[in-house]
C-alpha positions as CSV (number, residue, x, y, z in Angstrom):
1,M,0.0,0.0,0.0
2,K,1.3,3.4,-1.0
3,I,0.2,7.0,-0.3
4,T,-1.0,8.5,-3.6
5,R,-2.5,11.8,-2.7
6,I,-2.7,14.4,0.2
7,E,-5.3,17.2,0.1
8,T,-6.1,20.0,2.6
9,F,-9.4,21.7,3.2
10,L,-9.9,25.1,4.8
11,V,-13.3,24.8,6.5
12,P,-15.3,27.2,8.7
13,P,-15.4,28.2,11.4
14,R,-11.5,28.2,11.7
15,W,-10.3,24.7,10.9
16,L,-8.1,22.9,8.4
17,F,-8.6,19.2,7.5
18,C,-6.3,17.0,5.6
19,R,-7.1,13.8,3.6
20,I,-4.5,11.1,2.8
21,E,-5.5,8.6,0.1
22,T,-3.8,5.3,-0.7
23,D,-3.7,3.1,-3.8
24,D,-5.7,0.5,-2.0
25,G,-8.6,3.0,-1.6
26,V,-8.1,3.5,2.2
27,V,-8.5,7.1,3.2
28,G,-7.4,8.8,6.4
29,W,-8.4,12.2,7.9
30,G,-6.5,14.6,10.1
31,E,-6.8,18.1,11.4
32,P,-3.6,20.1,11.1
33,V,-4.3,23.7,12.1
34,V,-3.0,26.7,14.0
35,E,-6.0,28.8,14.8
36,G,-5.6,32.1,13.0
37,R,-2.7,30.7,10.9
38,A,-4.5,27.9,9.0
39,E,-3.2,29.0,5.6
40,I,0.4,28.9,6.7
41,V,-0.1,25.3,8.1
42,R,-1.7,24.4,4.8
43,T,1.5,25.3,3.0
44,A,3.5,23.3,5.5
45,V,1.4,20.3,4.9
46,D,1.9,20.6,1.1
47,V,5.7,20.7,1.7
48,L,5.7,17.7,4.0
49,A,3.4,15.8,1.5
50,E,6.3,15.8,-1.0
51,Y,8.0,13.3,1.2
52,L,4.9,11.2,2.1
53,V,3.5,10.6,-1.3
54,G,4.7,7.2,-2.5
55,Q,5.5,6.0,1.0
56,D,3.9,3.1,2.9
57,P,1.3,4.8,5.2
58,L,1.7,2.1,7.9
59,R,5.3,3.2,8.8
60,I,3.9,5.8,11.2
61,Q,6.8,6.0,13.6
62,D,9.4,6.3,10.9
63,H,7.4,9.0,9.1
64,W,7.1,10.9,12.3
65,Q,10.8,10.9,12.7
66,V,11.4,12.1,9.2
67,L,8.7,14.8,9.2
68,T,9.9,16.3,12.6
69,K,13.6,15.8,12.3
70,G,14.3,15.5,8.5
71,G,14.8,19.3,8.3
72,F,17.7,21.0,10.0
73,Y,15.3,23.6,11.6
74,R,12.7,21.8,13.7
75,G,9.7,22.4,15.9
76,G,7.4,25.4,16.4
77,P,3.6,25.5,16.1
78,V,3.3,25.5,12.3
79,L,5.5,22.5,11.6
80,S,4.3,20.6,14.7
81,S,0.7,21.2,13.7
82,A,1.2,20.1,10.1
83,V,2.8,16.9,11.4
84,A,0.0,16.5,13.9
85,G,-2.7,16.4,11.2
86,L,-0.8,14.1,8.9
87,D,0.0,11.8,11.9
88,Q,-3.7,11.6,12.8
89,A,-4.6,10.7,9.2
90,L,-1.9,8.0,9.2
91,W,-3.3,6.4,12.4
92,D,-6.7,6.6,10.8
93,I,-5.5,4.6,7.8
94,A,-3.7,2.1,10.1
95,G,-6.9,1.5,12.1
96,K,-8.9,1.0,9.0
97,T,-6.3,-1.3,7.5
98,Y,-6.2,-3.5,10.6
99,G,-9.9,-3.2,11.3
100,A,-9.4,-1.7,14.7
101,P,-9.9,1.6,16.5
102,V,-6.7,3.5,17.2
103,H,-7.1,3.0,21.0
104,A,-6.8,-0.8,20.3
105,L,-3.5,-0.2,18.4
106,L,-2.2,1.8,21.4
107,G,-2.8,-1.2,23.7
108,G,-6.5,-1.2,24.3
109,P,-8.9,0.8,26.4
110,V,-8.3,1.5,30.1
111,R,-11.8,2.9,30.6
112,D,-15.3,2.4,29.3
113,R,-16.2,6.1,28.8
114,V,-14.3,9.4,28.7
115,R,-15.4,12.4,30.8
116,V,-15.7,15.6,28.8
117,Y,-16.4,19.2,29.8
118,A,-18.4,22.0,28.2
119,W,-17.3,25.6,27.6
120,V,-19.4,28.4,29.1
121,G,-19.0,32.2,28.7
122,G,-20.8,35.3,29.7
123,D,-19.4,38.5,31.0
124,E,-21.8,38.8,34.0
125,P,-22.3,36.2,36.7
126,A,-26.1,36.1,36.0
127,E,-25.5,35.3,32.3
128,L,-22.8,32.7,33.2
129,S,-25.1,31.0,35.7
130,E,-27.8,30.6,33.0
131,Q,-25.3,29.0,30.6
132,I,-23.9,26.6,33.3
133,A,-27.4,25.6,34.4
134,A,-28.1,24.6,30.7
135,Q,-25.0,22.5,30.6
136,V,-25.9,20.8,33.9
137,E,-29.3,20.1,32.5
138,A,-27.6,18.6,29.4
139,G,-25.8,16.2,31.7
140,F,-22.3,17.6,31.9
141,T,-20.5,17.2,35.2
142,A,-17.8,19.8,34.4
143,V,-17.5,23.2,32.7
144,K,-14.6,25.5,31.8
145,M,-14.7,29.2,31.7
146,N,-12.3,32.1,31.0
147,G,-11.2,33.7,34.2
148,A,-11.1,37.2,32.8
149,G,-10.8,39.4,29.7
150,A,-8.0,41.7,29.1
151,T,-6.3,42.2,32.4
152,S,-4.1,45.0,33.7
153,P,-0.4,44.2,34.2
154,V,-1.1,44.2,37.9
155,A,-4.7,43.1,38.3
156,T,-6.8,45.8,40.0
157,A,-9.0,45.0,43.0
158,A,-12.0,45.3,40.8
159,E,-10.5,42.8,38.2
160,T,-9.6,40.4,40.9
161,A,-13.0,40.6,42.5
162,A,-14.7,40.1,39.1
163,V,-12.8,36.8,38.6
164,I,-13.8,35.5,42.0
165,A,-17.4,36.6,41.5
166,R,-17.7,34.7,38.2
167,V,-16.2,31.5,39.6
168,A,-18.4,31.8,42.7
169,A,-21.4,32.0,40.5
170,A,-20.3,28.9,38.7
171,R,-19.8,27.1,42.0
172,D,-23.2,28.0,43.2
173,I,-24.8,26.4,40.2
174,L,-22.5,23.4,40.0
175,G,-22.6,22.5,43.7
176,P,-19.9,20.5,45.4
177,H,-20.1,17.4,43.2
178,R,-19.4,19.0,39.8
179,D,-16.3,20.8,38.6
180,V,-15.3,24.1,37.1
181,A,-12.0,24.7,35.4
182,V,-10.7,28.3,34.9
183,D,-8.7,29.4,32.0
184,F,-6.3,32.3,32.6
185,H,-5.3,32.1,28.9
186,G,-1.9,33.7,29.7
187,R,-3.7,37.0,30.4
188,F,-2.2,37.4,33.9
189,T,1.3,38.3,35.0
190,A,2.8,35.9,37.5
191,A,2.2,38.4,40.3
192,S,-1.5,38.8,39.5
193,A,-1.9,35.1,39.0
194,R,-0.4,34.4,42.4
195,R,-2.9,36.8,44.1
196,V,-5.9,35.5,42.2
197,L,-5.1,31.8,42.7
198,A,-5.0,32.3,46.5
199,E,-8.5,33.8,46.4
200,L,-9.9,31.1,44.1
201,A,-8.8,28.3,46.4
202,P,-12.0,28.2,48.5
203,L,-14.0,27.7,45.3
204,H,-12.1,24.5,44.6
205,P,-11.5,24.8,40.8
206,L,-10.6,21.5,39.1
207,F,-7.6,23.4,37.7
208,V,-6.4,26.8,36.6
209,E,-5.1,26.8,33.0
210,E,-2.2,28.8,31.6
211,P,-1.5,31.0,34.6
212,V,1.2,32.7,32.6
213,V,2.2,32.7,29.0
214,P,4.3,29.7,27.9
215,E,7.4,31.9,27.3
216,Q,7.4,32.5,31.1
217,G,7.5,28.8,31.9
218,H,10.6,29.5,34.1
219,L,8.2,31.1,36.5
220,L,6.0,28.0,36.9
221,P,8.0,26.5,39.8
222,G,7.3,29.5,42.0
223,L,3.6,29.6,40.9
224,V,3.2,25.9,41.6
225,A,4.8,26.3,45.1
226,A,2.6,29.2,45.9
227,S,-0.7,28.0,44.4
228,P,-3.3,26.1,46.5
229,V,-5.0,25.3,43.2
230,P,-3.9,22.7,40.7
231,L,-2.2,24.3,37.7
232,A,-2.5,23.1,34.1
233,T,-0.7,24.2,30.9
234,G,0.4,22.9,27.5
235,E,-1.9,24.0,24.7
236,R,1.1,26.1,23.4
237,L,3.8,23.4,24.0
238,Y,4.5,21.2,21.1
239,S,6.8,18.3,22.2
240,R,8.1,16.2,25.1
241,S,11.1,18.5,25.4
242,E,8.9,21.5,25.8
243,F,6.7,19.8,28.4
244,L,9.6,18.6,30.5
245,P,10.3,21.9,32.3
246,A,6.6,22.4,33.0
247,L,6.4,18.8,34.4
248,T,9.5,19.3,36.5
249,A,8.0,22.5,37.8
250,G,5.2,20.4,39.2
251,I,2.1,21.2,37.1
252,A,-0.8,19.0,38.0
253,V,-2.3,18.7,34.5
254,A,-0.7,18.5,31.1
255,Q,-2.8,19.8,28.1
256,P,-1.2,18.9,24.8
257,D,-3.3,19.5,21.7
258,L,-3.6,16.6,19.3
259,S,-3.6,19.1,16.4
260,H,-0.5,21.0,17.6
261,A,1.8,18.7,19.6
262,G,2.8,16.2,16.9
263,G,-0.4,14.2,16.7
264,I,-1.3,10.9,18.3
265,T,2.3,9.7,18.1
266,E,3.8,12.5,20.2
267,V,0.9,13.1,22.6
268,H,0.9,9.4,23.5
269,R,4.5,9.9,24.6
270,I,3.8,13.1,26.4
271,A,1.1,11.3,28.4
272,S,3.6,8.7,29.5
273,L,6.2,11.4,30.4
274,A,3.5,13.2,32.4
275,D,2.7,10.0,34.3
276,T,6.2,9.8,35.5
277,Y,5.7,13.2,37.2
278,G,2.3,12.3,38.6
279,A,0.6,14.7,36.2
280,L,-2.7,14.0,34.6
281,L,-3.7,14.4,30.9
282,A,-6.4,16.8,29.8
283,P,-6.0,17.3,26.0
284,H,-6.7,20.7,24.7
285,C,-9.3,20.6,21.9
286,P,-11.5,23.6,21.1
287,L,-11.3,22.4,17.5
288,G,-13.2,20.3,15.0
289,P,-14.4,16.7,14.9
290,I,-11.2,15.0,13.7
291,A,-9.1,16.6,16.4
292,L,-11.6,15.5,19.0
293,A,-11.8,12.0,17.6
294,A,-8.0,11.7,17.8
295,S,-8.1,13.1,21.4
296,L,-10.7,10.5,22.4
297,Q,-8.6,7.7,21.1
298,I,-5.7,8.9,23.3
299,A,-8.1,9.3,26.2
300,F,-9.3,5.8,26.1
301,A,-5.8,4.4,26.0
302,T,-4.2,6.6,28.6
303,P,-4.2,5.6,32.3
304,N,-3.4,9.1,33.6
305,F,-6.2,10.8,31.6
306,L,-8.3,13.3,33.5
307,I,-10.9,15.0,31.3
308,Q,-11.4,16.0,27.7
309,E,-12.2,19.4,26.2
310,Q,-14.7,19.5,23.3
311,S,-16.1,22.4,21.2
312,R,-19.8,21.8,20.8
313,G,-21.4,25.2,21.2
314,I,-18.2,27.0,21.9
315,H,-18.1,30.7,21.2
316,Y,-15.8,30.3,18.2
317,N,-18.2,28.1,16.2
318,K,-20.2,30.7,14.3
319,D,-20.5,29.2,10.8
320,A,-20.1,25.4,11.7
321,D,-20.1,23.2,14.7
322,L,-18.7,19.9,15.9
323,L,-21.1,17.8,13.9
324,S,-21.2,19.8,10.7
325,Y,-18.6,17.6,8.9
326,V,-19.4,14.1,10.1
327,T,-22.2,11.7,8.9
328,D,-22.9,10.1,12.2
329,P,-23.0,12.0,15.5
330,A,-22.9,8.9,17.7
331,P,-19.2,9.1,18.7
332,F,-20.0,12.6,20.0
333,R,-23.3,11.8,21.7
334,F,-22.3,12.6,25.3
335,V,-24.3,10.8,28.0
336,D,-24.0,12.1,31.5
337,G,-21.1,14.2,30.5
338,H,-19.1,11.3,29.0
339,A,-18.2,10.1,25.5
340,P,-18.9,6.4,24.8
341,L,-16.2,3.8,24.0
342,G,-16.5,3.0,20.3
343,D,-15.2,0.1,18.2
344,A,-15.2,1.7,14.8
345,P,-11.9,1.4,13.0
346,G,-9.3,4.2,12.8
347,L,-10.3,7.5,14.5
348,G,-13.9,6.1,14.8
349,I,-15.7,8.8,12.8
350,T,-16.9,9.1,9.2
351,V,-16.1,12.4,7.6
352,D,-18.7,13.9,5.3
353,E,-16.4,14.5,2.4
354,A,-19.0,16.3,0.3
355,A,-19.6,18.8,3.1
356,V,-15.9,19.3,3.6
357,R,-15.3,19.9,-0.1
358,A,-18.2,22.3,-0.3
359,A,-17.0,24.3,2.7
360,D,-13.5,24.5,1.3
361,R,-14.8,26.4,-1.7
362,S,-15.6,29.4,0.5
363,G,-12.9,28.6,3.1
364,H,-12.3,31.1,6.0
365,A,-9.8,33.7,7.1
366,W,-10.3,33.5,10.9
367,R,-7.9,35.6,13.0
368,N,-7.8,35.9,16.8
369,P,-8.6,39.4,18.1
370,V,-5.8,41.9,19.0
371,W,-6.5,43.5,22.4
372,R,-5.1,46.6,23.9
373,H,-5.0,48.1,27.4
374,P,-6.7,51.5,28.0
375,D,-3.3,53.3,27.4
376,G,-3.1,51.7,23.9
377,S,-0.4,49.1,24.7
378,F,-0.7,45.5,23.7
379,A,-2.8,43.2,25.9
380,E,-2.7,39.4,25.9
381,W,-5.8,37.8,24.3
């Protein structure tokens, strides 16, 4: 079996899909994307495809080595994301060829269902409470929310109080038996994060995500030591080597993204590395159905898995949603806040190729917003 063709599809709301076809007629799908830079990743996939076309798709580990290390300059979000999507597609082909789900190829499931959480937004506690109540009614046992919008370099008393009020509103609705995770999104300085974390502790968040931007990872040891709340990070880390300092700093939860951190191949290894540090895995995935399908395959086969992000109804999904490009919603039919264990081969989903090709004809040009402080200086989004 040989790879004969690799295509990419720019589909709303902000995703990029890739399709790998073989001469045996087996097709694999992946999701290689950097949100806001999808066109650049598309070009990277095209370059990497020059190597893959004509190769045996089942030599996944060897292809991963060549794709990540075959160029003198390595790493970074664009290359790692291009590799990630291609890697997902190769695992999809392998599963379909062997007639088994990817989690079986990784050693088999270690759980019967995967806990997932829902995103909630809202700038005011009352609005937030309404959204959380709807997710609880839908059966979810956990939600995640942004901690704040643009935040002053040293958070003001009002900004700090607003964070606490919003999380307190969430806790009031969730009660003591459900969870809330809080995403700082790198919008806080270390000093502000330290202050807010202490005040959040009585509200018992499941974790606080990205307390500082990844380039300030050297500050994580101090934050971990000072924080009474479990800390999580990793959506902007792309390899085992980049996760190592965060893990040695003592983070509680590692959050690699299956569409950014080298795909199934590398995230499986990141999970094992995290396990040696007592850290749990909560893959980042505010993306499309292929990325989520790949994430769930990892979740089913990973002993130190905690919880899975998913994008149904997320605020980014304006023109399409999680189910827009699949023919069968069953793999994403969450029951009591959990995804079911499936036995379909490969990634376990059937992509609606006609819908994907139609969407690609219009494409998208999604960009993340650029925020500024009141004085006109740049603010972290």
